[in-house]
C-alpha positions as CSV (number, residue, x, y, z in Angstrom):
1,M,0.0,0.0,0.0
2,K,1.3,3.4,-0.9
3,K,2.1,6.0,1.7
4,G,-0.8,8.3,0.7
5,K,-3.4,5.5,0.9
6,I,-2.1,4.6,4.3
7,Y,-2.6,8.2,5.5
8,I,-6.1,8.2,4.1
9,A,-7.0,4.9,5.7
10,V,-5.6,6.0,9.1
11,G,-7.4,9.4,8.8
12,A,-10.7,7.7,7.9
13,F,-10.2,5.3,10.9
14,V,-9.5,8.2,13.3
15,L,-12.5,10.1,11.9
16,L,-14.7,7.0,12.4
17,M,-13.5,6.6,16.0
18,L,-14.2,10.3,16.7
19,I,-17.7,10.1,15.3
20,S,-18.5,6.8,17.2
21,N,-17.3,8.3,20.4
22,K,-19.4,11.4,20.0
23,V,-21.4,12.1,23.2
24,N,-25.2,12.3,22.8
25,A,-26.9,14.8,25.2
26,E,-29.9,12.5,25.9
27,K,-27.6,9.6,26.8
28,L,-25.5,11.9,29.0
29,I,-28.5,13.2,30.8
30,A,-30.0,9.7,31.2
31,E,-26.7,8.4,32.6
32,F,-26.4,11.1,35.3
33,E,-30.1,11.2,36.2
34,G,-31.0,7.6,36.1
35,L,-34.6,6.4,35.5
36,R,-37.2,6.4,38.1
37,L,-40.8,5.6,37.2
38,K,-42.3,6.7,40.4
39,A,-42.1,10.3,41.6
40,Y,-39.4,11.0,44.2
41,Q,-38.0,14.1,45.9
42,D,-34.6,15.0,44.6
43,S,-31.7,16.4,46.6
44,A,-33.4,19.8,46.8
45,N,-36.7,18.2,47.8
46,V,-38.3,18.8,44.4
47,W,-40.7,16.2,43.1
48,T,-39.0,14.5,40.2
49,I,-39.8,11.6,37.8
50,G,-38.3,9.8,34.8
51,F,-34.9,11.1,33.9
52,G,-34.8,14.0,36.4
53,I,-37.9,15.7,35.1
54,T,-39.5,18.2,37.5
55,R,-42.3,19.4,35.2
56,N,-44.4,17.5,32.7
57,P,-43.1,18.9,29.4
58,E,-46.4,18.3,27.7
59,T,-48.6,20.2,30.3
60,G,-46.1,22.4,32.2
61,L,-47.5,21.1,35.5
62,P,-45.1,20.2,38.3
63,I,-44.5,16.6,39.1
64,K,-46.2,15.7,42.4
65,K,-46.1,12.9,45.0
66,G,-47.7,9.7,43.7
67,D,-47.1,10.4,40.0
68,T,-45.9,7.5,37.9
69,I,-44.6,7.2,34.3
70,T,-43.8,4.4,31.9
71,K,-40.3,4.0,30.5
72,E,-41.6,4.9,27.0
73,K,-43.1,8.2,28.3
74,A,-39.9,8.9,30.2
75,L,-37.9,8.5,27.0
76,Q,-40.3,10.7,25.2
77,W,-40.1,13.4,27.8
78,L,-36.3,13.1,27.8
79,K,-36.2,13.9,24.1
80,I,-38.4,17.0,24.7
81,V,-36.4,18.4,27.5
82,A,-33.0,17.6,25.9
83,K,-34.2,19.4,22.7
84,S,-35.3,22.4,24.8
85,A,-32.0,22.5,26.7
86,M,-30.0,22.2,23.4
87,A,-32.0,25.1,22.0
88,E,-30.9,27.2,25.0
89,V,-27.3,26.2,24.4
90,N,-27.6,27.2,20.7
91,K,-29.3,30.5,21.7
92,F,-26.7,31.6,24.2
93,V,-23.3,30.1,23.1
94,K,-21.8,32.5,20.6
95,V,-18.5,30.7,20.0
96,P,-17.9,27.5,18.1
97,I,-18.1,24.3,20.2
98,N,-17.8,20.7,19.2
99,A,-20.5,18.0,19.5
100,N,-19.2,16.7,22.9
101,Q,-19.0,20.2,24.3
102,K,-22.6,20.9,23.1
103,A,-23.8,17.6,24.7
104,A,-22.1,18.5,28.0
105,L,-23.5,22.0,28.0
106,T,-27.0,20.6,27.1
107,S,-26.8,18.3,30.1
108,F,-25.7,21.3,32.2
109,V,-28.6,23.5,31.0
110,F,-31.0,20.6,31.6
111,N,-29.8,20.5,35.2
112,I,-29.6,24.2,36.0
113,G,-32.1,25.8,33.5
114,G,-31.6,28.2,30.7
115,T,-32.2,31.4,32.7
116,R,-29.4,30.5,35.2
117,F,-27.1,29.4,32.3
118,A,-27.7,32.7,30.5
119,K,-26.6,34.6,33.6
120,S,-23.7,32.3,34.5
121,S,-20.0,33.2,34.6
122,L,-19.4,29.9,32.8
123,L,-21.3,31.2,29.7
124,R,-19.6,34.6,30.0
125,K,-16.2,33.0,30.1
126,L,-17.0,30.6,27.3
127,N,-18.3,33.4,25.0
128,A,-15.2,35.5,25.8
129,A,-13.1,32.6,24.5
130,E,-11.2,32.3,27.8
131,P,-8.9,29.3,28.1
132,K,-10.7,26.0,28.3
133,A,-9.3,25.4,31.8
134,E,-10.9,28.6,33.1
135,V,-14.3,27.7,31.6
136,A,-14.0,24.2,33.0
137,K,-13.4,25.5,36.5
138,E,-16.8,27.1,36.4
139,F,-18.6,23.8,36.3
140,S,-17.4,23.1,39.9
141,R,-19.4,26.1,41.2
142,W,-22.7,24.3,40.4
143,V,-22.6,21.5,43.0
144,Y,-25.2,22.8,45.5
145,A,-28.8,21.9,46.1
146,G,-30.7,23.4,49.0
147,G,-27.5,25.2,50.1
148,Q,-25.7,21.9,50.5
149,I,-23.0,20.3,48.4
150,V,-24.4,17.2,46.6
151,P,-21.9,14.5,45.8
152,G,-23.8,13.4,42.7
153,L,-23.5,17.0,41.4
154,Q,-19.8,17.0,42.2
155,R,-19.4,13.8,40.1
156,R,-21.6,15.2,37.3
157,R,-19.7,18.5,37.1
158,S,-16.3,16.7,37.0
159,E,-17.7,14.9,33.9
160,D,-19.4,18.0,32.3
C-alpha cells in the first residue's frame, strides 16, 4: 500500500473513531439522572420523575407525589427536555463548540435551567473565549442543592 493511501486509511479510521465516540446529550442526561418511574424528591426536595424531570413537558404542570410514568413516556419526555436544553445552548453560546461540548452544555442546562445558564459566569467566560481550563473550573461552582454540596452533582460537574 502506498504512503498516501495509508494516511487516508488511518485518517478515515480516526474520523470514524471520533464520530463513534461522540457524546449524545440525551444519553449523557440519562446516565447522570437515572430512570425512576415513580415520583421522588430530589436532593433539593423537588418532586421529580423519569430522567430527572420536575415538570411535565407536555402540560407544564409540576411533578407531584404519587405520579408514575412508563419507560416509554420517560424517554419521550427526555427527548423533549433535551431538545429544549439544546435550544438554550444554541441560543446563548456565541463561539464554536464541538459536539461533545454541546452535549455537556446541554446536560448542564437541563440540570440548572436556561435562565441560570444565561446569567452564568461559565457562559460569559465561554463566549469571551477564555482558556478552556478557566471555563471548565466554572462547572465546579454548580454542586449545590438546597444550600448543601451534593456528591452526585460534584461527580456530574467533573464529567461535564
